[in-house]
VMD Tcl script that draws the C-alpha trace (Angstrom):
set ca {
  {-53.18 25.41 -32.05}
  {-56.46 27.19 -32.76}
  {-54.57 30.26 -34.00}
  {-52.47 28.13 -36.34}
  {-55.56 26.58 -37.92}
  {-57.17 30.00 -38.37}
  {-53.97 31.39 -39.89}
  {-53.92 28.59 -42.46}
  {-57.63 28.53 -43.33}
  {-58.68 32.20 -43.41}
  {-56.61 33.16 -46.51}
  {-58.08 30.19 -48.42}
  {-61.73 31.16 -48.07}
  {-63.92 33.95 -49.44}
  {-65.83 34.34 -46.15}
  {-63.14 34.51 -43.43}
  {-65.65 35.80 -40.88}
  {-67.59 32.53 -41.12}
  {-64.59 30.41 -40.07}
  {-64.96 29.02 -36.57}
  {-63.26 26.34 -34.52}
  {-64.67 24.39 -31.60}
  {-62.44 22.39 -29.28}
  {-63.66 19.11 -27.83}
  {-61.61 17.32 -25.19}
  {-62.20 13.58 -25.32}
  {-60.60 10.45 -23.87}
  {-58.61 9.80 -27.06}
  {-57.32 13.35 -27.44}
  {-58.23 16.90 -28.39}
  {-60.52 17.34 -31.41}
  {-60.68 20.65 -33.26}
  {-63.87 21.00 -35.30}
  {-63.44 23.46 -38.15}
  {-66.53 24.94 -39.76}
  {-66.57 27.27 -42.75}
  {-69.18 28.91 -44.97}
  {-70.88 26.32 -47.22}
  {-69.51 28.04 -50.35}
  {-65.95 27.67 -49.02}
  {-66.19 23.98 -48.15}
  {-64.69 22.90 -51.49}
  {-61.74 25.25 -51.10}
  {-60.88 23.91 -47.67}
  {-61.22 20.27 -48.70}
  {-59.64 20.61 -52.15}
  {-59.52 18.11 -54.97}
  {-59.55 14.58 -53.56}
  {-59.04 16.06 -50.09}
  {-55.51 17.29 -50.76}
  {-55.89 20.69 -49.09}
  {-57.53 19.16 -46.01}
  {-54.77 16.55 -45.80}
  {-52.11 19.27 -46.03}
  {-53.77 21.33 -43.28}
  {-53.91 18.25 -41.05}
  {-50.25 17.45 -41.75}
  {-49.14 20.93 -40.67}
  {-51.33 20.91 -37.56}
  {-50.21 17.43 -36.49}
  {-46.56 18.35 -37.06}
  {-46.93 21.54 -35.02}
  {-48.56 19.59 -32.19}
  {-45.77 17.02 -32.31}
  {-44.39 16.13 -28.95}
  {-45.45 19.39 -27.30}
  {-48.89 17.93 -26.57}
  {-49.47 14.96 -24.29}
  {-52.80 14.24 -26.00}
  {-53.32 13.35 -29.64}
  {-54.72 16.09 -31.86}
  {-57.52 15.55 -34.40}
  {-58.89 18.02 -36.97}
  {-62.41 17.55 -38.33}
  {-64.00 19.67 -41.01}
  {-67.73 19.92 -40.34}
  {-70.59 21.50 -42.29}
}
mol new
graphics top color blue
foreach p $ca { graphics top sphere $p radius 0.5 }
foreach p [lrange $ca 0 end-1] q [lrange $ca 1 end] { graphics top cylinder $p $q radius 0.2 }
display resetview
């Protein structure tokens, strides 16, 4: 799942080396925390959050029924 998120996000940003993902396993499910360079934050979120919503849709669809736990994607500064 981490590779999928990186594959989607890296082409969108100007600083692909600054993209990092942390995984946090909690009682409600697996949370992926995506952090990008501050200048790229707007590109990842998009106007009215459309790009972020699209990224989440693809990730949640890929997780689908293959995961027993629920998947969450957070974009952090």
